[in-house]
N, C-alpha and C positions, 0 to 999 in steps of 0.2 A: 503494499500499500503507499510505502513511503516515497515510490517512484511518482506517483501521481501528485504529490505537492508542487513539482515544477510545472506542472501541467495548469494548475490553477492559475499561474501568471502568464504562461504560453497562450491560454488561449486568447484572452484578449490583447495579448502583445500582437499576436498573430493579425488580429483584426485589424488593428492601429497599422501595421505594415502594409495589409494589403489594401485599406482604405485610403492611406495617405500616400502610396506608390503607385496604386493600379491604375489611376487616370480616370478619364471620362467614360472608359468601357463600362465600368462599376456603379455610375449614377444612378442606374435603374434598379440595382439590387443592393446598392452598398448598406442601407441601413438595416435590411434584413439580416447581412452577412454580420454587422457588428451587433445586432440583439441576439443571433444564434449563439456567436462564440460567447458573449457574456452569459447567456444561459448555459453554455456547455460548461463553463468554468463554475456556475452554481450547483451543475449535476455533480462534477467532480467534488466539490465541497460537500454534497449530501453524502456520497458515497464514504467519504474519508469521515465524515462526523458519524456515520453508521458505524464504522471501524473502531472509532474511538470509544463508542458507547459499549461495544463488546469486551472492552479491555478494563482491568482493574484501574482505580484512579492514578495508583504510582506508576502505571506502565502507559499511561495516556500522552505521553510526549515522543513524536516522531522527528527524525532529522534526515535530511537528504543532502549529503555533500557531492556538489557538481564538479567543482574544482577549485584549485588554489589560485586566488587572484593577484595577490603580490607576495610573492616568497622572497623577502630581502631579510636574511639574519633572522633576529628576533622580532621583526617587523612581518608577522604573518597575517594576512587578511584571505579569508576563504570564502566562495559563493557557497554556502550552507544554508539550508532553510529549517526552520524550526515550528513543529505543528503541535501545540498542545491546546489546553482548554481554553485560555485567551485568545491566541492568534485563531483558533477553530471560531469563536464567536464571532470575532470581525469578519472573517471569510464568508460566513453563513450573511452577515448584514452586507456586506460590500457587495457580493454577487448577487444576494437575492433581491434587495432594495434596487441594486443600481441596474438589474436586469429589467426589473418593472418599469424604471425610469427611461430604459432604451426603448421599451414597447411604446410607452406613453409618447416618447419624442418621432417617434414615426407618424402619429397624426399631427403632432403639434407643429414639426419641422416640414410638413408637407411640401409646402410651397416655396420652400428656400431653396434656391438653387446650388447652394453649397452643402446640401444636406449629407453628402457622402463623407466629406471632409468634418462635418461636425461629429458624427458618429464615429469617425478615426479618431478625434481627439477625446470623446468619451470613453472608447476602450483603451486609449492610453492613460486615462486618468485611472481607470480600474487597476491595469496593471501595475501601474507605480503604486497605489495604494496597497494593492496585495502585496508587493515586493516588500512595502514598510513593515506591514504587519507579519510578515513571514520570516523575515531576515532573523539569523542567529546571532548576529553581532551587530553592534551601533555603527559601524562603518558601512555597512551594507543596508543599514536602515537609513543611512543618510543620504544613499543613493536614491531610495525610493521617496525620501522626504523632498529631494529636490526635484524629482519627477512629478511629484504630487504638485509642487509650485510651478512648474512649467506649464503641466496640462491646464492648471486653474487660470493661468496667464492667458493660454491660447481661448479657453473657453469663456473667461469672462468678457474678453475683448474680441469675440467671434464676430459681432457686428462691428467691425473697425471702423467702417463708414459714418458711425456715430461718435464723434469727439468724446461724448460722455463715456462709452465704452471703451473706447481706446484710454482715455485717462484712468478709467477705472482699473483696468488690468495692469496698466503700470504703477498704479499706487499699491495694488495687492501685492506685485512682485517685489517692490522696494520694500516696503513693510515688512514682507515676509523674509528679507534678506538681513534684517535687524534680528531677528529670532534665529536664523539660520546661523549667525555667527555663535551665538549662545550654544548650539549643538555641536558645531565644531570645535569650539573650545571645551567644550565637556568631553569630548572624544580624544581630545590632546591630553586633557588632565588624566582621564581614564589611563592611557596607554603609560604616562609617565609615573602614575602611582602604582598600576597593577602589571604592567608589562603587557598588556592586551586589551582588546575591546570587545572581545565575546560576551555574551549575557552569562552562560555559566561560571567561568572564572571571575569576572567582574562580581557579579553579584553573589558569589559565594565567598568572596574576599573582602568584603566590606568590613570585617572585623580588624582587619590588619591595617586600615588606613585611619589616619588621623581624622578627627571630627571636622576639623577645619577644611581638609582637603574634601570631604564628602561633602561639606556644606557649599562650597564653591562649585562643585559638580551638579549638585543639586539645583543651585541657584542659575546655573547655566542651561540646565534641562528645562527647568522653569521657563526661561526667557524664550528658548525654542516652543515650547508649548504656548506661548502667550501669543507668538506669531501666528502659529496654525491654526490654533482655535478661537482667535480673535478675543484675547483677554486683555483687561488694562495692563499695560498701557499701549498695546499693540492690536488695539480692536479697531482702529478707524478705517481699514480696509473693507470691512464686512458689509456695511450698508450700500457702499458705492457700487461694490459686487454684484449687486442686483441688475445692473446695466446688461448682464448676460442674458441668454435665453431662460425661461422659467425653470426648464429640465436642469439646468447646470446649477441654478439655485438649489434645487431640491437635491441634486447629487452632492452639492459642497455641505450643505447643511445637515443631510441626514444620514449619509453613508460614507463619505470620504474625508475631506478635508479638515473640517473644523474637531473630528473626532480623534484626530492624528494625536494631538497634545494630551488628549485624557489616556490615550494607550501609552505614550511615552512615559508618562508619570507613574501610573499603573505597573507598567513593564518594569520601571526602574524601583519600584517599591521598597527594596532593600537598602538602596541609598538613601532615599528619604527616612525611612525608618530609624536608621543610624546617624540622620542629621536632623534633630528637631526644629533647629532654627530655619533652616530650609523648608521643614514641613510646615511650619508656622506661615510662612511668606506665601505658601500653597495656599492655604484657607484664608488667607487675607486676600489674596487676588481673586479666589473663587466668589468671596463675598461680595467684594466691591464690585465685580463685574456683574455679578448675578442681580443687585439693584440697579446698576448702571444702565444695562440692557433693557430692564424692565420700564424703567422711567423713560428711556427713548422709545421704546415700543407704545407707549401710552400717547405719543405726541404726534405719530407719523399718520399722514393719511394716503400714503402710497402703500399699498396693501401688502406688496412685497418686502419693503423697508420696515413695516411694523412686524412682520416675520422675521426678519432679519435681526432686529431688536430682541425678540422672542429666542431666537437661537442662541444670541450672545449670554442672554439671561440663563437659560437652561443647562448651557456648556458651564456655566458659572455655578451652577449646582454640582456638576460631575467634578469640575475642578475642587470646589469645596469639600465633596466628599471624599476625593483622592487624597487630599490634605490632612484627612481625619487617620491617615494610615489605615492598618488592618481592620479599624471599625467600619471603616467607608469604603474599601476599594471594590469590593463586590456590588455594593449599591450604585457606585459611580458608573459601572460597566452596565448594570442592570438599568440604570435610566437612560444611559447610552443608546441602549438598543430598543427601549419602549419609544424615546424620542426619535429614532429612525424611522419606526412607522408612522407616528403621528405628525412629525414635521415634514417627511416627504409627501403624506398625504395632503397636509395644509398647503404646501407649496405647489403640489400638483392641482390642488382644487382652485388656488389663486391663478395658476396659468389656464384653467379651464375657463374661469370667470374672464380672464382677458381675452382668451379665444372667442368668446362670444360679445365682447364689448369692444371690438376693434382695437385692442391691445390697451385700452384705456386701464392705468393703474390707479387713479385718484379715487378711494372710496366714497368721496363726497358726491361722486358722478354715479354712484351706484343705486343700489336701493330697490327692494321688493324682487330680488332675482331668484327667490327660491322657489316661485311659481313657474319661471322660465327656464331652470336649470334643478330639476328636482334631485338627480343623481348626485350632483356636484354639491348641492345643499347637504343633502343627508351624509355624504362621505367627509364633507368638510365639518360637518355639525359634530359627528363622533370624533374627528381628529381635534376640535375643540373642546369638547367633553373631557377627552383623554388629557390633553395638556393642562387644563384647569385643575385636573385631579378629582373629576367626578368620581363617587363613590363606585368601587369594582371594575373601572376602566385601567386601562395599563397606567397611566400616570399616576395613579391614586395609590399603587401599590411602590413605584419606584420612587417617586418624589417625596411620599411620607416617609419612605425607609430612610431617605438620606436626611429629613428633618429629625427622625428619631435618632440617628446616628450622630448629628451635630449636639443634639442635647446630650448624649451618652459621652461624649467629648470629657465631661464633668468640669467642675469648677466655673469661675468667670466666664473662660473662652467658650464653655460649652453653652452657658447662657446667650452671650452674644451671638454666636454663630446659629444656636437654634431660632432665636428672635429674628434674625437677619432672613433665615429661611424662610420663617413663617411670614415675614412681611413680603418676601417676593413672591409667595403662593397668592396673596391677596393682590397685588399688583398685577399678577399675570391673570388672574381670573377678570381684573378690569380691563386690560387692553384687549384681552381675547374676546371678552363679550362685546365691545367696543367695535371690534373688527366684524363679528357676527352680524349685530344690529344694522351696520351701517351698509353692509354688502348685502344681505338677503332679508330685512327687513324694512318695513317703513313704505313711504311713497317712492315709484321711481323718480330719478333726479338726473338721468341722464340727457345730454342735449347733443344736436347736431356738432361735428368738429367742423375745424376751418374750413373746410371744402363742401359744407354744407351735409355730410353723410351722418345719418343719424344710427347709433347701433341697434341692432336686432338681435337681443340676446336669446340664445338657444342653447341647447345641451350639445355637448361635446360627442363625436363619434365614439363607437364602442372600443377603439384601440386606445382610447385616452381614458375612457371611465373603468375598464376593466382593472388597469393598475391601482385607480383610485379606490374601486372598493375591495381589491385584496388588503391594500395598506389599511383601509377602515376597518376591516376584520381584525389585523394584528392590533390596531390601535384599542380595540375593543378588549381581546382576549389573551393578548401578549402577557400582560402583568399578572394578571391571576393565574395563567400556568405557570409563569416563572415563581409564583410566590406559593404555589400550593405543595405542600410537601418540602419546601424550602430547595425545590430541585435547582433553581440557579444559584444559590449559596453553595449548594453540596457539589454542583459542577465546578465552579471556580475557585473555592478554598483550597484546593491542592497546590494551585499555582499562587494566588496573590494572598492567602492567608485571611484569617477572620478573627475578630474579638468583639465579645458582646459590648463591652464599655462599661459606663456605670451611670444611667440617665437618672438624674433627679426628678424626673416628671414621668408619669406612667404613659405607655403607648397609647392608650384609650383617651388621656386627656389630651395628647398631641393631636390624635387622630380629630377629636371633636374640636379643638382649637382651629387646626386646619380648615374644617368643614365651615365653621362660623365665618372665618375670614375668607372663604371662597365665596360665600353667600353675599358677605359684605360688597367684597369687590365687584362681583357681578350686579349686585343691586344697584351701587352707585352709578356703574355702567348704563344700567337701563334707564334711572331716572335721567341721565343726562343724554343719551342718546337713543332711548327707546320712547322716552314720552314727550320729547320735544324734536321740533324738525331739525335735520341737520342742517346747519348752513353751507351754503355753496362755497363760499368762501372762509378760511380759517380763521377764528376770531383772533384778536391779538393776544389776550391771555395773559396770564400772571407772569412774573420773569422766569421762573421756573419752566413753565410750559414753552416761551419763547426759546429758551435755552436748550430743552428738549427737542425743539424740531431742528435744531441745529446740532444735533447729537452732542448736547452738554459741551459743547464748544471745543471738542476733542480735536477739530481741524485748527480751530483758531490757536488753542495751545500749541498744536504742533508748529505752525507756523511762527509763533512767537518765539517759542523755546529752540526749535530745532534749525528752521528756515531761515529766521532772522539771526538767531544765534550764530548759525553757520555762516550767514554773511558777515557778520561783525567779526567771527574769528578767521574768516579769509581775508579781509580787509586788514587785520592788524598783522597777520602773516605776511601780506604783500607789503604793508608799511616796514615791518622789519627787515623783509627781503630788499626793500628798495633802498632803506637807510643805512641800514647795519652791515647786511651782507654784501650787496652791491656797492655799498660806500667803502668797505675794506678792498674788494675786488677791484672796483673802479679807481680808486686812490692809489693802490699799489701800482696799478697798470699806468695811471697818469704819473706818478713820480718816475717811474724808470724811462716812460717817454719823455719826460721833460729832460731827464739826464743824457738820454742819447741824443735828443736833439742838440744840447749844448755840445756835447762830445764830439757830435757830426760836424760843427763848426771848424773843428781842427783838421778833418781831412776835406779840404776844400779844392785839392788838384793842382795847387799853383807850386813851382819848385822853390820860388823864392820863401813862400812861408814854410816849406820843411827845411829848407837850408837855414833858416833862421832858428826853426825848433832845434835842428841838430847843433847849430853852434850854441845855441842858448844850453842845451843838456852837456855839452862838452865843457863849456864854462863852468857850470856847477859841479861837475865831477873835479875839473882841476881844482876849484875853490875849496873842495871838501877835502881833497887831498892834502893840499897846503894845511888847511885848518888842522888835520889830524896828525901831520907831523909837527906843528908847531906846540901842539898839547902834548 
C-alpha cells in the first residue's frame, strides 16, 4: 500500500502537466481531465484510509522513500512521504472537497475561454498541498509550501485583465513571502540544532535542545503559519484574494492554503510543547485574529469578503486550539475538517448567487433570493447553521470543543481565552445571520447595471448544485459522526496526543452560554437587518464600523509602518551612501586626481624644463655631499 502514497500527488500533478502544456486540443475536455484526476487522487486516498483502519493504532504510519534529493555529507535531504492519521485526514479533505470544487467549476467556468488553464492551476494547487501534508521532512514540506504559494498567485490573479485581481495576486504573494522567511529560518535552526530536518529525528529530540532554541524555532514556524493561514499580523491578503474566481476562494478557504498553517503547528506540536513561550504567542495570535476577522466580517457588504472575514476568524479558532497544546490539537483539526465542509459550501453558495445575479457581489443589491434559488438557499442555510454552532450540526461539536478546551487551560489564561472564544461565537452568529438576511430574505433590491441589464436570478445547473448538496450533508452530519464515541479523538490521539485539562466551568454550562450568545448575536442581526429595510448605500456608522469596512485599517497600518517606513529607511540609506560612502570614495579619488594633475605639470615635454630639473637635482646632490663632509 505504501506505493500508492506517491500516486496521491502524481494524479493531480499529471493533470496540471497535461492541461498546462497540452495546448488548445484539450480545451474541449480539459475540465473533465482535471476533475477526473482530482477524483482519482481521492479514490487512492480512500483506499489508503481503509488500509490504515485495518491496522492497529501504533502501526498506522506508512512511509514511501522515492530517492535521495540532496546527498551532501551530513546534509541529507530525501524525497520521502509519510502517511499517518494526521496527514490522512488532510488527504481526504484536500482531495474530497477539492474534487467537489473541481466539479462545481465545470459549470461556474463554462463560458471562460481559459477554462483548461484554470483547471490546470487547480490540479497544481491540489498537488502542492498534498506534497505539503505528505512530506516526511521540513525541507520537502517547504517545497509544497512554496508550490501552494505559486498556485494561489496564479489562481487569485487568474483574471489578470482586472487590475484589482492582478494587484490582489501580487499582494498575496508578497505577504506570504514574509511568512515563508520564517519557515526557511526555522528549517535552518533545526539543522544547526539537530543536524537534520526530518520529522522523526527533530520531533523526537526536542528534549536535547535548549528552550531558547525551541522558542526561536516555534516563533519562526508561527510566522510561517500566520502568512499561509492569514493570521495577525499577516492577514491583509485574504480579503483581496476574493478577486479570483469563486471556486478558488472555496479551495483556498476550505481545503488548501489557509489550513496549511494549522497543519504546520499541529505537526510540530512536540516543539511547541517544549517551548511554552512560543505556545503562548500562538494562543494570543489565534485569539486576536478570531475577533479581528469576526469584526471585519460584520461590516462587509461584499458577500465573498464577509465570508473571507469569517474564514480569518474560524482559522483563529483553530490556531487558538493548536496553541493550547495537547488539550486542543485534536479539536483544532476537527474544526478544520468541519469548517472545510461548511465553508466550502458557503463559498460555492455565494458563487451560485453571483451566477444568478450577473456576478453582483454586493448584498445590498440582493434580497428575497430564497424563492428564486431554493437549492442554493437550503444548502447555504445549512452551512450558515453549521458555522454559527446550531445544535447538533457540525460546527456545534467542533467549535464548542475548542471553547471548552480554552477554559480547560485553567487559570487566568483559561478564563481570558474562553471568554474570547465565547465572544467570537456571538459575533459569528451576528455576521452570518446578517449575510443570510441580506441575501435570501426581505424585498428584492437588485437594479439594472450600467448597461441597463437587470439580473434574472435563477437556480444554478446541477453540476454546481450537486457539490453544494454533498457539502451541506457534511455540514450537517460530520461533527456528530466525529463526536460519536470520540471517533475523531481516538483517530488522531496517537499522533497529536491529548490531555483533558482542568476546566473551572462544566461542559454543560459552556454549551448553554454558547447557545445563549448565539441567540443574542442572531437576534441583534434580525432586529437590524430583518425588521428594517436594508439601505442601498452603507450608512456612515460608528468609528468602529468605518474602520471595519477598511479591514480595521490593516492596509493603512502596513502602509504607514512598512511602506512609508521602508521609504524613510531607503532615503536614510541613500543619504548615508551619498554623503559618507560616496564622500569618502569620491574624496579619495579627487585627492589623487588633484595630486596627479599637479605632478603632470612636471611632465610637459620641453627639453629645457627637463634640463633645468636635472641641473637643479645635481646641484642639490652636490650641496648635500659638501654639507655631509663639512659635518
